[in-house]
C-alpha positions as CSV (number, residue, x, y, z in Angstrom):
1,X,20.3,72.2,41.5
2,X,18.2,69.6,39.9
3,X,14.7,69.4,41.3
4,X,13.4,65.8,41.4
5,X,9.6,65.2,40.9
6,X,7.9,62.2,42.4
7,X,4.3,61.5,41.3
8,X,2.3,59.6,43.8
9,X,-1.3,58.6,44.3
10,X,-2.8,60.7,47.0
11,X,-4.6,57.6,48.3
12,X,-1.7,56.3,50.3
13,X,-1.5,55.4,53.9
14,X,1.3,55.3,56.4
15,X,1.5,51.5,56.3
16,X,2.0,51.5,52.5
17,X,4.5,54.2,51.8
18,X,5.6,54.6,48.2
19,X,9.3,54.2,47.2
20,X,9.1,57.7,45.9
21,X,8.0,59.0,49.3
22,X,10.9,57.1,50.9
23,X,13.3,58.7,48.5
24,X,12.0,62.2,49.3
25,X,12.2,61.4,53.0
26,X,15.8,60.4,52.6
27,X,16.6,63.8,51.1
28,X,14.9,65.4,54.1
29,X,17.0,63.4,56.5
30,X,20.1,64.6,54.7
31,X,19.2,68.2,55.2
32,X,17.5,69.1,51.9
33,X,14.2,70.8,51.3
34,X,11.3,69.0,49.6
35,X,7.8,70.3,48.6
36,X,4.8,68.1,49.4
37,X,1.0,68.4,49.3
38,X,-1.2,69.0,52.2
39,X,-5.0,69.4,52.3
40,X,-4.6,73.2,52.2
41,X,-1.6,74.1,49.9
42,X,1.7,72.6,49.0
43,X,4.3,73.0,51.8
44,X,8.1,73.3,51.5
45,X,9.5,71.0,54.1
46,X,12.8,70.7,56.0
47,X,13.9,69.1,59.2
48,X,12.6,71.5,61.9
49,X,15.5,70.5,64.2
50,X,18.2,71.4,61.7
51,X,18.9,75.1,61.4
52,X,21.0,74.7,58.2
53,X,18.2,72.8,56.6
54,X,15.5,75.4,57.7
55,X,17.7,78.2,56.3
56,X,17.5,76.6,52.9
57,X,13.7,77.1,53.0
58,X,14.2,80.9,53.6
59,X,16.8,81.0,50.8
60,X,14.6,79.1,48.3
61,X,11.6,81.2,49.0
62,X,13.3,84.6,49.5
63,X,11.4,84.7,52.8
64,X,12.2,87.3,55.5
65,X,13.9,85.6,58.5
66,X,11.5,87.2,61.0
67,X,8.6,85.3,59.6
68,X,8.1,82.1,61.7
69,X,7.3,78.7,60.2
70,X,4.7,76.1,61.0
71,X,6.0,72.6,62.1
72,X,4.1,69.7,60.6
73,X,3.9,66.4,62.6
74,X,2.3,63.0,62.1
75,X,1.7,61.9,65.7
76,X,1.2,63.5,69.1
77,X,4.5,62.2,70.5
78,X,6.2,64.7,68.2
79,X,4.2,67.5,69.7
80,X,5.0,66.5,73.2
81,X,8.7,66.6,72.3
82,X,8.7,70.2,71.2
83,X,6.3,72.0,73.5
84,X,6.6,72.7,77.2
85,X,2.9,72.6,77.9
86,X,-0.4,71.7,76.2
87,X,-3.3,73.5,77.8
88,X,-6.7,71.9,78.1
89,X,-8.1,74.0,75.3
90,X,-5.4,72.7,73.0
91,X,-6.2,69.1,73.9
92,X,-9.9,69.8,73.1
93,X,-9.0,71.3,69.7
94,X,-6.7,68.5,68.9
95,X,-9.4,65.9,69.5
96,X,-11.8,67.7,67.3
97,X,-9.7,69.2,64.5
98,X,-6.5,67.1,64.1
99,X,-5.5,65.9,61.6
100,X,-6.8,69.0,59.8
101,X,-6.2,72.7,58.8
102,X,-5.7,74.0,62.3
103,X,-2.3,75.2,63.6
104,X,-1.9,75.7,67.3
105,X,0.6,78.1,68.8
106,X,2.1,76.7,72.0
107,X,5.0,77.4,74.4
108,X,8.1,75.8,72.9
109,X,10.5,73.5,74.7
110,X,14.0,75.0,74.5
111,X,16.7,73.2,72.6
112,X,14.4,71.0,70.4
113,X,13.2,73.1,67.4
114,X,15.9,75.2,65.6
115,X,15.8,78.9,66.2
116,X,15.0,79.9,62.6
117,X,11.7,78.1,62.8
118,X,10.3,80.2,65.6
119,X,12.1,83.5,64.6
120,X,13.2,84.0,68.2
121,X,9.7,83.7,69.7
122,X,9.1,81.7,72.9
123,X,6.3,79.8,71.0
124,X,6.1,77.3,68.2
125,X,3.3,76.8,65.7
126,X,2.3,73.2,65.1
127,X,-0.2,71.3,63.0
128,X,-1.0,67.7,61.9
129,X,-2.0,67.8,58.2
130,X,-5.0,65.8,57.0
131,X,-3.3,64.6,53.8
132,X,-2.1,61.0,53.4
133,X,1.0,61.9,51.4
134,X,2.0,64.5,53.9
135,X,1.6,62.1,56.8
136,X,3.4,59.4,54.9
137,X,6.4,61.7,54.2
138,X,6.6,62.9,57.8
139,X,6.3,59.3,59.0
140,X,9.0,58.0,56.6
141,X,11.4,60.8,57.5
142,X,10.9,60.4,61.2
143,X,11.2,64.2,61.5
144,X,9.0,67.2,62.4
145,X,8.9,69.2,59.2
146,X,9.0,73.0,59.2
147,X,7.0,73.9,56.1
148,X,5.7,77.2,54.8
149,X,3.9,77.3,51.5
150,X,6.1,76.1,48.6
151,X,6.3,79.3,46.5
152,X,8.4,82.4,46.0
153,X,7.7,84.7,49.0
154,X,4.9,87.1,48.2
155,X,3.4,85.0,45.3
156,X,0.1,83.2,45.4
157,X,0.4,80.0,47.3
158,X,0.7,76.7,45.3
159,X,-2.3,74.3,45.1
160,X,-0.7,72.1,42.5
161,X,2.8,70.6,41.9
162,X,3.0,72.7,38.7
163,X,2.7,75.9,40.7
164,X,5.6,74.7,42.9
165,X,7.7,73.8,39.9
166,X,7.0,77.2,38.2
167,X,8.3,79.1,41.3
168,X,11.0,76.8,42.7
169,X,12.5,74.6,40.0
170,X,16.2,74.5,40.5
171,X,15.9,76.0,44.0
172,X,14.9,72.9,45.9
173,X,15.8,69.2,46.0
174,X,12.4,67.8,45.0
175,X,8.6,67.9,44.7
176,X,6.3,65.2,45.8
177,X,3.4,65.5,43.4
178,X,0.2,64.3,45.1
179,X,-2.2,66.1,42.8
180,X,-4.3,69.2,43.5
181,X,-4.9,70.3,47.1
182,X,-8.4,70.5,48.4
183,X,-9.1,73.4,50.8
184,X,-7.0,75.9,48.8
185,X,-6.2,78.4,51.6
186,X,-3.7,77.8,54.4
187,X,-4.6,76.5,57.9
188,X,-6.1,78.7,60.6
189,X,-3.4,79.7,63.2
190,X,-4.7,79.8,66.8
191,X,-2.6,81.1,69.6
192,X,-3.3,79.0,72.7
193,X,-1.0,80.9,75.0
194,X,-3.4,83.8,75.4
195,X,-6.1,83.9,78.1
196,X,-8.7,83.7,75.3
197,X,-7.5,81.7,72.3
198,X,-6.6,84.2,69.5
199,X,-6.8,83.7,65.7
200,X,-3.5,84.9,64.2
201,X,-4.5,83.9,60.7
202,X,-7.9,82.9,59.4
203,X,-7.9,79.7,57.4
204,X,-9.4,76.3,56.8
205,X,-11.1,76.1,60.2
206,X,-13.5,79.0,60.7
207,X,-13.9,81.1,63.8
208,X,-17.5,79.9,64.0
209,X,-16.4,76.2,64.0
210,X,-13.8,77.0,66.8
211,X,-16.3,78.8,69.0
212,X,-18.7,75.8,68.8
213,X,-16.1,73.7,70.4
214,X,-14.3,76.0,72.9
215,X,-16.4,79.1,73.2
216,X,-15.2,82.7,72.7
217,X,-12.3,83.2,70.4
218,X,-10.5,86.6,69.7
219,X,-9.1,87.8,66.3
220,X,-5.6,89.3,66.7
221,X,-5.4,93.1,65.9
222,X,-2.0,92.5,64.2
223,X,-3.8,91.0,61.3
224,X,-4.4,94.6,60.1
225,X,-1.3,96.2,61.7
226,X,1.9,95.3,59.9
227,X,4.0,97.3,62.3
228,X,3.6,94.6,65.0
229,X,6.1,91.6,65.2
230,X,4.5,88.7,63.4
231,X,3.6,85.7,65.7
232,X,2.4,83.7,62.8
233,X,3.1,83.2,59.1
234,X,1.0,85.5,56.9
235,X,0.7,88.3,59.4
236,X,3.3,90.6,57.8
237,X,4.5,91.5,54.3
238,X,2.6,91.3,51.0
239,X,1.4,87.8,50.3
240,X,-0.4,86.0,47.6
241,X,0.0,88.7,45.0
242,X,-0.3,88.4,41.2
243,X,2.3,90.2,39.1
244,X,-0.2,93.0,38.1
245,X,-1.5,95.4,40.7
246,X,-4.9,94.6,42.1
247,X,-7.7,96.3,44.1
248,X,-10.7,94.8,45.8
249,X,-14.1,96.4,45.0
250,X,-16.8,96.5,47.7
251,X,-19.9,97.4,45.8
252,X,-22.1,96.4,42.9
253,X,-21.0,94.7,39.7
254,X,-22.2,97.9,37.9
255,X,-19.8,100.0,40.1
256,X,-16.9,97.7,39.4
257,X,-17.6,98.0,35.7
258,X,-17.4,101.7,35.8
259,X,-13.9,101.3,37.3
260,X,-12.9,99.0,34.5
261,X,-14.2,101.5,31.9
262,X,-12.1,104.3,33.4
263,X,-8.9,102.2,33.3
264,X,-9.6,101.1,29.7
265,X,-10.1,104.7,28.6
266,X,-6.5,105.3,29.8
267,X,-5.4,102.5,27.5
268,X,-5.0,99.9,30.3
269,X,-5.9,96.2,29.9
270,X,-8.0,95.2,32.8
271,X,-8.8,91.9,34.5
272,X,-11.7,91.0,36.7
273,X,-11.8,88.3,39.4
274,X,-15.4,87.3,39.8
275,X,-17.6,84.2,40.4
276,X,-19.6,82.0,38.1
277,X,-22.8,84.0,38.9
278,X,-21.3,87.3,37.6
279,X,-18.8,86.1,35.0
280,X,-20.9,87.3,32.0
281,X,-21.7,90.6,33.5
282,X,-18.3,92.2,33.0
283,X,-16.9,93.8,29.8
284,X,-13.1,93.5,30.5
285,X,-10.0,92.3,28.8
286,X,-9.8,89.2,31.0
287,X,-12.6,87.9,33.2
288,X,-11.9,84.9,35.5
289,X,-14.4,83.1,37.6
290,X,-13.2,81.8,41.0
291,X,-15.8,79.4,42.2
292,X,-19.4,80.1,43.2
293,X,-20.9,82.7,45.6
294,X,-23.4,80.0,46.7
295,X,-20.4,77.9,48.0
296,X,-17.5,80.0,49.2
297,X,-15.4,76.9,49.7
298,X,-15.2,76.7,45.9
299,X,-13.8,80.2,45.9
300,X,-11.2,79.3,48.5
301,X,-10.2,76.2,46.6
302,X,-9.6,78.1,43.4
303,X,-8.4,81.4,44.6
304,X,-4.7,81.0,44.3
305,X,-4.9,79.2,41.0
306,X,-7.1,82.1,39.6
307,X,-4.6,84.7,40.8
308,X,-1.8,82.8,39.1
309,X,-3.8,82.5,35.8
310,X,-3.9,86.3,35.7
311,X,-0.1,86.1,35.4
312,X,-0.5,84.2,32.1
313,X,-2.3,87.2,30.7
314,X,-1.2,90.8,29.7
315,X,-3.5,92.7,32.0
316,X,-2.2,95.9,33.5
317,X,-4.6,95.9,36.5
318,X,-7.0,93.6,38.2
319,X,-10.2,94.3,40.0
320,X,-11.6,91.7,42.4
321,X,-15.1,91.4,43.7
322,X,-15.3,91.2,47.5
323,X,-16.9,88.4,49.6
324,X,-18.8,88.0,52.8
325,X,-16.6,87.6,55.8
326,X,-18.6,84.9,57.5
327,X,-17.1,81.4,57.7
328,X,-14.4,80.6,55.1
329,X,-15.1,84.1,53.6
330,X,-12.9,85.6,56.4
331,X,-9.9,83.7,55.1
332,X,-10.7,84.5,51.5
333,X,-10.9,88.3,52.2
334,X,-7.7,88.1,54.3
335,X,-5.8,86.6,51.4
336,X,-7.4,89.0,48.8
337,X,-6.5,92.1,50.9
338,X,-2.9,91.0,51.2
339,X,-2.7,90.2,47.5
340,X,-4.1,93.7,46.8
341,X,-1.7,95.4,49.3
342,X,-4.9,96.4,51.2
343,X,-6.2,98.5,48.4
344,X,-9.9,98.5,48.7
345,X,-12.4,100.7,46.7
346,X,-15.7,101.2,48.4
347,X,-18.8,102.2,46.4
348,X,-20.2,104.0,49.4
């Protein structure tokens, strides 16, 4: 399959849709899959109402079929068509955070969204992306788009069209190149069908931000228990992993350096994922800075790109610094732990 690439300016509105976007939308209407930018990561979209089209997403990514997908919409009418109820708390969140990096899990209306999207669950996960190209593509297609991250399953999520091309060239119909994404980690997934709204995946909207608007919010225990059936993307299986094995180090830079030294005495080439503040501290074969500790949003924005850069090196093992779990740090650590297969080394 030839993968088309359409380069568009990311300053586009729904009233001025590029011919390239219309061409990509036409492929979506015909049942193909197309990658597109959002404010979080690039998504791999298909008509959420067409089971055959959605199955092409799973085939392209090599994604397990019991892993549900998020449906992306451009207006609230699309939401009303696919859910059986919108609780008051969801209305409040929509007014505050949509368009934006917040996915809401709501009871689905039977017979609207294809079964592969929801993986047999009675709920559907929906969000309205805050990216002009994504909104323009959804608008031009006239379809709700099921769209997980546009990468091979298990790999770091893509934040540029080049990342998508590296993973999926020849596997999908096209890529809408709208430049680099902004937030860099996926949306927060919030289950609104529980008595107290429950975070199923931390992401671009923090727990603290949610609680300022709706009060108490729980964090689902399944985030750390992979034996449970996933109710949201990212809750099961290894995700975001570079090709080399990795461990997270909770401790001082000096302690991390001792781990590097031990590996190197065994003849291993070692990489270190750090920040601008500590990049010159480490003596390792490859040292990559991923943003600043003074602004963890910069770490989130560059996390996946940094993990992918390690794949361009010949390191045998990667050690990553750990980060505070307040605010966006919770999403950063969630992604790092999955990338490391939950291997954490504690100095204490």
